[in-house]
C-alpha positions in Angstrom: 0.0 0.0 0.0 1.2 3.5 -0.8 1.2 5.7 2.3 0.2 9.4 2.3 3.7 10.6 2.9 5.0 9.0 -0.3 2.9 11.3 -2.5 4.7 14.7 -2.4 4.4 15.6 -6.1 0.8 15.0 -7.0 -0.7 17.5 -9.4 -3.4 19.8 -8.2 -7.0 18.9 -9.1 -7.6 19.8 -12.7 -10.7 17.8 -13.4 -9.0 15.2 -15.5 -6.4 12.7 -14.3 -4.8 9.5 -15.5 -3.7 6.9 -13.0 -1.3 4.0 -13.4 -3.0 1.0 -11.7 -1.1 -1.9 -10.2 -2.2 -5.3 -9.0 -4.9 -6.1 -11.5 -5.1 -9.8 -12.6 -8.1 -9.9 -14.8 -10.8 -7.7 -16.4 -13.0 -8.0 -13.4 -10.4 -6.2 -11.3 -10.6 -3.3 -13.7 -14.4 -3.4 -13.5 -14.2 -3.4 -9.6 -11.9 -0.3 -9.5 -14.0 1.5 -12.1 -17.2 0.8 -10.0 -15.5 2.0 -6.8 -14.3 5.2 -8.4 -17.6 6.0 -10.0 -19.3 5.7 -6.6 -17.5 9.0 -5.6 -19.6 12.1 -6.0 -19.0 13.7 -9.4 -16.4 11.2 -10.6 -16.5 9.5 -14.0 -13.9 6.8 -14.4 -12.9 4.3 -17.0 -10.3 1.6 -16.2 -8.5 -0.3 -19.0 -7.1 -3.7 -17.9 -4.9 -4.0 -21.0 -3.0 -0.7 -20.5 -3.3 -0.8 -16.7 -4.5 2.8 -16.6 -7.5 4.7 -15.3 -8.9 7.9 -16.9 -10.7 9.9 -14.2 -12.8 13.1 -14.4 -13.3 14.5 -10.9 -14.8 17.6 -9.3 -12.8 20.3 -7.5 -13.9 18.9 -4.1 -11.7 15.9 -4.6 -7.9 15.6 -5.1 -5.7 13.1 -6.9 -4.7 11.8 -3.4 -8.4 11.0 -2.7 -8.6 9.0 -5.9 -5.4 7.1 -5.2 -6.7 6.3 -1.7 -9.9 5.0 -3.1 -8.1 2.6 -5.5 -5.8 1.5 -2.6 -8.9 0.8 -0.4 -10.1 -1.5 -3.2 -6.9 -3.5 -2.8 -4.8 -2.2 -5.7 -2.0 0.4 -6.2 -2.3 3.6 -8.1 0.1 6.4 -9.0 0.2 9.4 -11.3 2.5 8.5 -14.3 5.1 10.8 -15.7 3.9 12.6 -18.9 5.4 11.2 -22.1 8.0 13.4 -23.8 9.6 12.8 -27.2 12.8 14.4 -25.7 12.8 12.1 -22.8 13.5 9.1 -25.0 11.7 5.7 -24.7 9.4 4.9 -21.9 11.2 2.7 -19.3 10.0 -0.9 -19.6 12.3 -2.7 -17.1 9.5 -3.2 -14.6 7.1 -4.7 -17.2 9.9 -6.9 -18.7 10.8 -8.1 -15.2 7.2 -9.1 -14.5 7.0 -11.1 -17.7 10.4 -12.7 -17.0 9.3 -13.8 -13.5 6.1 -15.2 -14.8 8.0 -17.2 -17.5 10.3 -18.6 -14.8 7.3 -19.6 -12.7 5.7 -21.3 -15.7 8.8 -23.4 -16.7 9.4 -24.5 -13.1 5.7 -25.5 -12.7 5.6 -27.4 -16.0 8.9 -29.3 -15.2 7.5 -30.4 -11.9 3.9 -31.1 -12.9 4.6 -33.4 -15.9 5.9 -36.3 -13.8 3.1 -35.9 -11.3 0.5 -36.2 -14.0 2.3 -39.1 -15.6 2.6 -41.1 -12.4 -1.1 -40.6 -11.6 -2.4 -41.6 -15.1 0.0 -44.5 -15.7 -0.5 -47.2 -13.1 2.4 -49.3 -14.4 4.7 -46.5 -13.2 3.4 -46.3 -9.7 6.4 -47.8 -7.8 6.5 -48.1 -4.0 6.0 -44.8 -2.3 5.4 -43.0 -5.6 2.7 -41.0 -3.9 5.3 -39.3 -1.7 7.4 -38.3 -4.7 4.3 -36.8 -6.3 3.6 -34.9 -3.2 7.1 -33.5 -3.1 6.9 -32.4 -6.7 3.3 -31.0 -6.5 3.9 -28.9 -3.4 6.1 -26.2 -5.1 3.7 -26.1 -8.1 0.7 -25.5 -5.9 2.6 -23.0 -3.6 5.0 -21.2 -5.9 3.4 -21.8 -9.3 -0.1 -21.1 -8.1 0.8 -18.1 -5.9 -0.6 -15.5 -8.4 -4.0 -17.3 -8.4 -4.1 -17.6 -4.6 -3.1 -14.0 -4.1 -5.8 -12.8 -6.5 -8.4 -15.1 -5.0 -7.7 -13.7 -1.6 -8.1 -10.1 -2.9 -11.4 -11.2 -4.6 -12.6 -12.8 -1.4 -12.0 -9.6 0.6 -14.1 -7.7 -1.8 -16.8 -10.3 -2.2 -16.1 -11.1 -5.8 -15.4 -14.3 -7.7 -13.3 -14.7 -10.9 -11.4 -17.4 -12.7 -8.6 -17.0 -10.1 -11.1 -17.9 -7.3 -12.1 -21.1 -9.1 -8.5 -22.1 -9.9 -7.3 -21.4 -6.3 -10.3 -23.1 -4.7 -10.0 -26.3 -6.9 -6.2 -26.5 -6.6 -6.2 -26.0 -2.8 -9.0 -28.4 -2.3 -7.3 -31.1 -4.4 -3.9 -30.6 -2.7 -5.4 -30.2 0.8 -7.4 -33.4 0.5 -4.4 -35.2 -0.9 -2.3 -34.2 2.1 -5.1 -35.4 4.5 -5.2 -38.7 2.7 -1.4 -39.1 2.8 -0.8 -38.1 6.4 -4.1 -39.1 8.2 -5.7 -41.6 5.8 -4.5 -44.7 4.0 -3.1 -43.1 0.9 0.4 -42.8 2.4 0.9 -46.5 3.0 3.7 -48.2 1.0 2.4 -50.1 -2.1 -0.7 -47.8 -2.5 -1.8 -47.5 -6.2 -4.6 -45.9 -8.1 -5.9 -48.8 -10.3 -7.1 -47.9 -13.8 -10.8 -48.6 -13.4 -13.9 -46.6 -14.3 -16.4 -48.1 -11.9 -19.0 -45.8 -10.5 -19.1 -46.6 -6.8 -18.4 -45.0 -3.5 -14.8 -45.0 -2.5 -12.9 -44.4 0.7 -11.9 -40.7 0.4 -9.1 -41.2 2.8 -7.3 -43.5 0.4 -7.4 -41.3 -2.7 -5.1 -38.4 -3.8 -5.7 -35.7 -6.4 -2.1 -34.3 -6.8 -2.2 -34.5 -10.6 -5.3 -32.3 -10.6 -3.6 -29.7 -8.3 -0.3 -29.7 -10.3 -1.7 -30.1 -13.8 -4.4 -27.4 -13.5 -1.9 -24.9 -12.0 0.7 -25.4 -14.9 -2.0 -25.4 -17.6 -3.6 -22.2 -16.5 -0.3 -20.5 -15.7 0.6 -21.1 -19.3 -2.5 -19.3 -20.4 -1.8 -16.4 -18.0 1.8 -16.1 -19.3 0.7 -15.8 -23.0 -2.0 -13.3 -22.0 0.5 -11.2 -20.0 3.0 -11.2 -22.8 0.4 -10.0 -25.2 -0.9 -7.3 -22.8 2.7 -6.0 -22.3 2.6 -4.9 -25.9 -0.1 -2.3 -25.2 2.5 0.4 -24.4 4.8 -0.6 -27.2 3.1 1.9 -29.6 4.0 4.8 -27.4 7.6 3.7 -27.0 8.0 3.2 -30.8 6.5 6.6 -31.5 8.7 8.4 -29.1 11.8 6.8 -30.7 10.9 8.1 -34.2 12.4 11.5 -33.6 16.0 12.5 -34.4 18.3 11.6 -31.6 20.8 14.5 -32.1 20.9 17.7 -34.1 23.4 20.1 -35.6 22.6 23.3 -33.8 23.9 26.8 -34.8 24.9 28.8 -31.7 27.2 31.9 -31.8 27.9 31.2 -35.4 29.3 27.7 -34.7 27.7 24.4 -35.7 27.7 21.7 -33.0 25.9 18.4 -32.5 23.8 18.1 -29.3 21.0 15.7 -28.1 17.6 16.8 -29.5 16.3 17.0 -25.9 18.6 20.0 -25.3 17.0 22.1 -28.1 15.1 25.2 -26.9 12.6 27.3 -28.7 14.4 29.8 -30.9 17.4 27.6 -31.6 18.6 27.5 -35.3 19.6 24.0 -36.5 20.8 22.4 -39.8 19.0 19.6 -41.6 21.0 18.0 -44.3 19.6 15.8 -47.1 18.4 12.4 -45.8 18.3 13.6 -42.2 15.2 13.9 -40.0 14.0 17.3 -38.9 14.8 17.4 -35.2 11.7 19.3 -34.0 8.9 21.5 -35.2 10.1 24.7 -36.7 10.1 27.3 -39.5 12.6 27.2 -42.4 14.9 30.2 -42.4 17.3 29.3 -45.2 17.3 26.8 -48.1 14.7 25.0 -50.2 13.9 21.3 -50.3 11.3 18.6 -50.5 10.3 17.2 -47.2 8.9 13.6 -47.1 6.1 14.0 -44.4 4.2 10.9 -45.4 5.1 9.1 -42.2 3.5 11.8 -40.1 0.8 13.5 -42.3 -0.1 10.7 -44.8 0.6 13.0 -47.8 1.9 10.8 -50.5 3.5 13.7 -52.4 6.6 15.3 -50.8 6.0 18.8 -49.5 8.1 21.6 -51.1 9.4 24.0 -48.4 11.4 27.2 -48.5 12.0 30.2 -46.2 9.1 30.9 -43.7 7.5 27.5 -44.4 6.7 25.3 -41.3 8.3 21.8 -40.9 7.3 19.0 -38.6 9.7 17.1 -36.4 10.6 13.5 -37.5 9.9 14.2 -41.2 12.7 13.5 -43.6 14.5 16.1 -45.7 14.6 14.6 -49.2 16.4 17.4 -51.0 18.7 20.3 -50.1 20.2 21.8 -47.0 17.8 23.6 -44.6 18.4 25.9 -41.7 15.3 25.7 -39.4 14.3 27.8 -36.3 12.8 25.7 -33.6 9.2 26.8 -32.6 8.1 23.8 -30.5 10.2 21.4 -28.5 9.7 18.4 -26.2 6.1 17.6 -25.2 4.8 20.5 -27.4 5.8 19.0 -30.7 3.4 17.4 -33.1 5.1 14.0 -32.6 4.6 14.2 -28.8 1.0 15.3 -29.3 0.5 12.3 -31.5 2.0 10.1 -28.8 -0.5 11.6 -26.4 -3.3 10.8 -28.8 -2.2 7.2 -29.1 -2.0 6.8 -25.3 -5.4 8.5 -24.8 -7.0 6.3 -27.4 -5.6 3.1 -25.8 -6.6 4.1 -22.3 -10.1 5.0 -23.5 -10.7 1.8 -25.4 -13.4 -0.2 -23.6 -11.9 -3.2 -21.9 -13.3 -6.5 -23.1 -13.7 -8.8 -20.2 -12.4 -12.3 -20.5 -15.2 -14.8 -21.2 -13.8 -17.2 -18.6 -14.1 -14.6 -15.9 -17.7 -13.9 -16.8 -18.5 -17.6 -16.6 -16.5 -18.0 -13.3 -18.4 -15.1 -11.7 -21.6 -17.2 -12.0 -20.1 -20.7 -11.7 -17.9 -20.2 -8.6 -20.8 -19.3 -6.2 -22.9 -22.2 -7.5 -20.0 -24.7 -7.0 -19.3 -23.4 -3.4 -23.0 -23.5 -2.6 -23.2 -27.1 -4.0 -20.2 -28.2 -2.0 -21.6 -26.8 1.2 -25.0 -28.3 0.4 -23.4 -31.7 -0.3 -21.5 -31.6 3.0 -24.7 -30.5 4.9 -26.8 -33.2 3.2 -24.5 -36.0 4.0 -24.0 -34.9 7.6 -27.8 -34.4 8.0 -28.5 -37.9 6.8 -26.3 -39.4 9.5 -23.4 -40.3 7.2 -19.8 -40.4 8.6 -18.0 -37.1 8.6 -15.1 -38.5 6.4 -17.6 -39.6 3.7 -19.4 -36.2 3.9 -16.1 -34.3 3.5 -15.0 -36.7 0.7 -18.2 -35.8 -1.3 -17.9 -32.1 -0.6 -14.3 -31.9 -1.6 -15.0 -34.0 -4.7 -17.4 -31.3 -5.8 -14.7 -28.7 -5.5 -12.2 -30.9 -7.3 -14.3 -31.8 -10.3 -15.2 -28.1 -10.7 -11.6 -27.2 -11.0 -11.5 -25.6 -14.4 -8.7 -27.3 -16.3 -10.6 -27.3 -19.6 -12.1 -23.9 -18.8 -8.6 -22.5 -18.3 -7.4 -24.1 -21.6 -10.4 -22.9 -23.6 -9.1 -19.4 -24.5 -5.3 -20.0 -24.7 -5.4 -23.1 -26.8 -7.8 -21.6 -29.4 -5.8 -18.4 -29.4 -2.5 -20.3 -29.8 -3.8 -22.3 -32.7 -5.7 -19.3 -34.3 -2.7 -17.0 -34.0 -0.4 -19.7 -35.3 -2.5 -20.3 -38.3 -2.9 -16.5 -38.8 0.9 -16.1 -38.8 1.2 -18.8 -41.5 -1.2 -16.8 -43.8 0.2 -13.4 -42.9 -2.1 -12.3 -40.0 -0.8 -11.5 -36.5 -3.4 -11.4 -33.7 -2.2 -9.7 -30.5 -4.5 -11.1 -27.8 -7.9 -12.4 -26.8 -9.3 -8.9 -26.1 -9.1 -8.3 -29.9 -11.5 -11.0 -30.9 -14.7 -9.9 -29.5 -14.6 -6.6 -31.5 -14.4 -8.5 -34.8 -17.8 -10.2 -34.3 -19.6 -6.8 -34.1 -17.6 -4.7 -36.6 -19.9 -3.1 -39.2 -17.7 -0.3 -40.6 -14.2 -0.5 -41.9 -12.2 2.8 -42.3 -9.3 2.4 -44.9 -6.4 4.8 -44.9 -5.5 5.6 -48.5 -1.7 6.1 -48.7 0.1 2.8 -48.2 -3.0 0.8 -47.5 -5.3 1.1 -50.5 -2.4 2.5 -52.6 1.2 1.5 -52.8 2.4 4.6 -50.9 5.1 5.2 -53.5 5.2 7.6 -56.4 5.2 6.1 -59.9 4.7 7.2 -63.5 1.2 6.7 -64.6 0.8 8.6 -67.9 2.8 10.4 -70.6 1.3 13.0 -73.0 3.5 14.4 -75.8 3.2 16.9 -78.6 2.7 15.4 -82.1 5.9 14.1 -83.5 7.5 13.2 -80.2 7.4 9.6 -79.0 6.5 8.9 -75.4 9.5 6.6 -75.0 11.9 9.3 -76.3 10.5 12.0 -74.0 10.8 9.6 -71.0 14.3 8.7 -72.0 15.5 12.3 -72.0 13.6 13.2 -68.8 14.6 10.0 -67.0 18.3 10.6 -67.8 18.1 14.0 -66.2 16.0 12.9 -63.2 18.4 10.0 -62.5 20.8 12.2 -60.7 18.1 13.7 -58.4 17.1 12.4 -55.0 13.6 13.8 -55.1 10.9 11.1 -54.8 9.0 12.3 -57.9 12.3 12.4 -59.8 13.0 8.8 -58.7 9.6 7.7 -60.0 10.4 9.1 -63.5 13.9 7.8 -63.5 12.8 4.3 -62.4 10.1 4.2 -65.2 12.7 5.3 -67.8 15.3 2.7 -66.6 12.6 0.0 -66.8 12.0 0.8 -70.5 15.6 1.5 -71.4 18.4 0.3 -69.1 21.0 2.3 -71.1 20.0 5.9 -70.4 22.1 8.6 -72.2 24.7 10.7 -70.3 24.0 14.2 -69.0 26.2 17.2 -69.2 25.9 20.5 -67.3 23.5 19.1 -64.8 21.8 21.6 -62.5 19.5 20.7 -59.6 17.1 23.6 -58.9 15.9 22.8 -55.4 12.1 22.5 -55.2 11.6 23.3 -58.9 13.3 20.7 -61.1 16.4 19.9 -63.0 18.2 21.0 -66.2 21.1 19.7 -68.4 22.2 18.8 -71.8 21.1 15.4 -73.1 21.9 14.1 -76.6 23.0 17.6 -77.6 19.7 19.3 -76.4 19.2 21.6 -73.5 16.5 19.9 -71.5 14.5 21.2 -68.6 12.3 19.0 -66.4 10.2 20.2 -63.5 7.3 22.2 -62.3 5.3 24.5 -64.7 6.7 27.5 -62.9 10.3 26.5 -63.7 9.7 26.1 -67.4 7.7 29.3 -67.5 10.6 31.2 -65.9 12.9 29.7 -68.5 10.7 31.0 -71.3 9.6 27.5 -72.4 6.1 27.7 -73.8 3.3 25.3 -72.9 1.1 24.2 -75.9 -2.7 24.2 -75.3 -3.1 20.4 -75.7 -0.5 19.8 -73.0 -2.1 22.4 -70.8 -5.2 20.3 -70.8 -3.2 17.3 -69.7 -1.8 19.3 -66.8 -5.2 20.5 -65.7 -6.6 16.9 -65.9 -3.7 15.6 -63.8 -4.3 18.2 -61.1 -8.1 17.6 -61.2 -7.3 13.9 -60.4 -5.0 14.8 -57.5 -1.9 13.8 -59.5 1.4 15.6 -60.0 2.3 16.9 -63.5 6.0 17.2 -64.4 6.8 19.0 -67.6 9.7 18.2 -69.9 10.8 20.8 -72.5 13.5 21.5 -75.1 13.9 23.7 -78.1 11.9 26.4 -76.3 8.7 24.3 -76.0 7.2 21.9 -73.5 7.3 18.6 -75.4 5.8 16.2 -72.8 3.8 16.0 -69.6 4.7 13.2 -67.3 2.0 12.4 -64.7 3.2 10.9 -61.4 0.9 9.5 -58.7 0.5 7.2 -55.8 -1.0 4.1 -57.6 -3.8 1.8 -56.3 -2.6 -1.7 -55.3 -3.8 -4.3 -57.8 -5.6 -6.2 -55.1 -7.4 -3.3 -53.4 -10.6 -3.4 -55.4 -10.9 -7.1 -54.8 -10.3 -6.6 -51.0 -13.1 -4.0 -50.8 -15.5 -6.5 -52.4 -14.4 -9.1 -49.8 -15.0 -6.7 -46.9 -18.4 -5.8 -48.2 -19.2 -9.5 -48.4 -18.5 -9.7 -44.6 -21.2 -7.1 -44.0 -18.8 -4.2 -43.6 -19.3 -0.7 -45.0 -15.9 0.7 -46.4 -14.9 4.4 -45.8 -11.8 5.9 -47.4 -9.9 8.2 -45.0 -6.8 10.3 -46.0 -4.7 13.4 -45.4 -4.4 13.8 -49.2 -6.5 16.3 -51.2 -10.1 15.6 -52.1 -9.5 15.1 -55.8 -6.8 12.4 -55.2 -9.0 10.7 -52.6 -12.1 10.5 -54.9 -9.9 9.3 -57.8 -8.7 6.4 -55.7 -12.2 5.7 -54.3 -13.7 5.4 -57.7 -11.1 2.8 -58.7 -11.9 0.6 -55.7 -15.7 1.2 -55.5 -15.9 3.1 -52.2 -18.7 5.6 -51.9 -17.8 7.3 -48.5 -14.7 9.5 -48.7 -13.2 11.7 -46.0 -10.2 13.7 -47.2 -7.7 16.4 -46.1 -7.7 15.3 -42.5 -4.8 15.8 -40.0 -3.8 13.0 -37.6 -5.8 14.4 -34.8 -8.8 14.7 -37.1 -8.5 11.0 -38.0 -9.2 10.2 -34.3 -12.1 12.5 -34.4 -13.5 10.8 -37.5 -13.3 7.4 -35.7 -15.0 8.9 -32.6 -17.8 10.4 -34.7 -18.5 7.1 -36.4 -18.5 5.4 -33.0 -20.9 8.1 -31.6 -23.2 7.3 -34.4 -23.4 3.7 -33.2 -20.9 2.2 -35.6 -18.5 -0.5 -34.5 -15.4 0.6 -36.4 -12.4 -1.3 -37.8 -9.5 0.9 -39.0 -6.8 -0.2 -41.5 -3.7 1.9 -41.7 0.1 1.9 -42.1 1.6 5.2 -41.0 2.6 7.0 -37.8 -0.3 9.4 -38.6 -2.7 6.4 -38.3 -1.5 5.2 -35.0 -3.9 7.1 -32.8 -6.8 6.3 -35.0 -5.8 2.6 -35.0 -5.8 2.7 -31.2 -9.1 4.5 -31.0 -10.9 2.1 -33.4 -12.8 -0.9 -31.9 -10.5 -3.0 -34.1 -7.2 -1.7 -35.5 -5.5 -3.5 -38.4 -2.0 -2.4 -39.5 -0.3 -3.2 -42.7 3.0 -5.0 -42.0 4.7 -2.9 -44.6 4.0 0.2 -42.5 5.7 1.8 -39.6 6.4 0.1 -36.3 4.2 2.7 -34.5 1.1 1.8 -36.5 1.8 -2.0 -36.0 2.2 -1.6 -32.3 -0.9 0.5 -31.9 -3.0 -2.0 -33.8 -4.8 -5.1 -32.7 -4.1 -7.1 -35.9 -1.1 -6.9 -38.2 -1.4 -7.8 -41.9 2.1 -9.0 -42.7 1.8 -9.1 -46.5 0.8 -5.5 -46.9 -2.1 -6.8 -49.1 -5.5 -5.3 -48.2 -7.2 -8.6 -48.9 -5.6 -9.9 -45.7 -7.9 -7.5 -43.8 -11.0 -9.6 -44.8 -9.1 -12.8 -43.9 -8.1 -11.4 -40.6 -11.6 -10.6 -39.6 -12.8 -14.0 -40.7 -10.1 -15.7 -38.7 -10.7 -13.6 -35.7 -14.4 -14.3 -35.8 -13.8 -18.1 -36.2 -11.3 -18.1 -33.3 -13.8 -16.3 -31.0 -16.5 -18.8 -32.0 -14.1 -21.6 -31.1 -13.3 -20.1 -27.7 -17.0 -19.8 -26.9 -17.5 -23.4 -28.0 -14.6 -24.5 -25.8 -16.1 -22.7 -22.8 -19.5 -24.3 -23.3 -18.2 -27.8 -23.5 -15.6 -27.4 -20.8 -18.4 -26.2 -18.5 -20.7 -28.9 -19.6 -18.2 -31.6 -18.6 -17.8 -30.1 -15.2 -21.6 -29.7 -14.7 -22.2 -33.3 -15.8 -19.7 -34.7 -13.3 -20.9 -32.5 -10.4 -23.9 -34.8 -9.5 -21.6 -37.8 -9.4 -19.3 -36.0 -7.0 -22.2 -34.8 -4.8 -23.4 -38.4 -4.6 -20.0 -39.6 -3.5 -19.6 -41.8 -6.7 -16.6 -40.1 -8.1 -13.4 -42.2 -7.9 -10.0 -40.7 -8.8 -9.8 -42.3 -12.2 -13.2 -41.0 -13.3 -12.2 -37.6 -12.0 -8.9 -37.7 -13.9 -10.5 -39.1 -17.0 -13.2 -36.5 -17.1 -10.7 -33.7 -16.7 -8.4 -35.3 -19.3 -11.2 -35.9 -21.8 -12.6 -32.4 -21.4 -9.1 -31.0 -22.0 -8.5 -33.2 -25.0 -11.8 -32.1 -26.4 -11.0 -28.5 -26.0 -7.6 -28.9 -27.6 -9.0 -30.9 -30.5 -11.7 -28.3 -31.1 -9.0 -25.6 -31.1 -6.9 -27.6 -33.6 -9.7 -27.3 -36.1 -8.6 -23.7 -36.6 -5.6 -25.1 -38.5 -8.0 -25.8 -41.4 -8.6 -22.0 -41.9 -8.0 -20.9 -45.5 -7.7 -17.4 -46.9 -10.4 -16.3 -49.3 -9.8 -17.4 -52.9 -8.4 -14.7 -55.1 -11.1 -13.1 -57.3 
């Protein structure tokens, strides 16, 4: 518990606070904390189990210390986290990594000790003299050390009058182990030569001669494995923020007192002038003071066309300088930069996402009280009918043991393991069980344009020439000139020219005019290639028929590059971000799943509608900033839509986190991938439909597993209550239910992606 004197730096009440919560073991813990906080007058709180954070709106009459005290009274820890800062570097993860490492160690030790215990119990031929004592020695550490997380959580639940999966596991394991110790030390099970014969007769047995150590050890190890995989998946929740904060430049060439020196980006202050060379990242938000260049801002803004910048133009931190040398004056640093604001958007979206409670916890909340009541009722009935106390306790404990949820605990992790494994084989990565429930309800899919529906790379799409000039000749001359330029549009033209003619002619007197174009002598002709303004300044006239081609390109949201010689524009080369060949097919497949597609982009409206028409999307939302993308998702959700978002860039990360289901293209940035729920490794939009199908099928398998696991337990409960449950039937019932659950999960291996077409 955190005491009052350890909270010296809490912020004053501002009405909105984020708390880091510790000690939660399942989604019901989050629900309990949320309920407790919301009982305070004027408080509105949401608690996210995945990110372990609470977002709290509170009145001036309360302080952050009051909120922390309330959480602590509920049995958990709370603290105010440090605000993220791009300058501060990556978020420390040592504590989280250590927790995962400790759980992994606990799992491996438990598995190593539990396997021989289960083998000895289920194979009578291996039951040598005093085998039961070896089993007890091996099972004790599994129950105590391996099962400690469940026992601790069960105790916390008991103190607050709640029951979860942890309660059921702890109760069943302790009952099985406790009865086994009674039978060994006070009954006849500890006698040399004792065996458990392999029989399935239904008759009343002497409880003092039976042990259930394989139940105690096996269930603990199996459910601990599920908890480990869940914790490892949950640990990724903060990875998006860490990846985002690492995107910025680490150091910068700053100009101070006329001298250039490299310093860490975190030491920049507003007003500092710094140098950005070609290929370098812009260190922080600022305004260009000297130089002209093209800045590739696609990673941050989603614009597929590089942005031409010159003196007095703003630039964004973490964008890449694709052209000339720039001198920039810093206008925002640290937590005020656009990158840091995007990190804040991602974190807010993740914290605000509704926590999907684990299905097993919901089942346990009902099942545990029923089992306990049945066990107590069985004990009371036997005692009330004059039966011996030993027989009454045997029947009561048997009820608790058969209710121990081995199959229930395996239901989710086995289906998830097989489903995610099959997904990985077909290029779909599913992050965790909380992802799956959203896929069943999704009805709207928002598609980012650049890099998702389109390739995200500029390429030559059209050439229009004056009569008498062949398109290949114009491309050869323009490509030869552009080959020496680093500009993304120039590279698109040069690549197209090299594809048609690998032997491009040499260039003499090459001049790179930053932000405008290039000129030089090719095959004895003075050739100029670039923007219309450059050719107009050089006195190169534009024929009317080519002017129409330029206007048509601009109307379609494409970039027109002019190539001229002999005083006249001879060709218009149209460059654009092209639609992926499979995108239209993917949209049809998404519609077939009952989803309504929406195209969302930071690009201009003309470019957006041109792409939408090619892939048959009616709803288009264009010219949106990263923060606006989040607002678009929120607006759709406010209209009652369950929204899936598919994106690939840093600018999509917050929207991916905000969406009910986030799908990231594996060809995109690490930030987008970390902020998403599903990753589409191939970068093919058709994988989005496959991902939703696989997720829905995995969820259906989990629900089927839970039903049958519970059915086996319920069917065996009457036998246990009647005192007719011998150890072999108990073991066989548990083994068969587990085998059924695993076999049902293995059916997911038959999943096939949708056929092309």
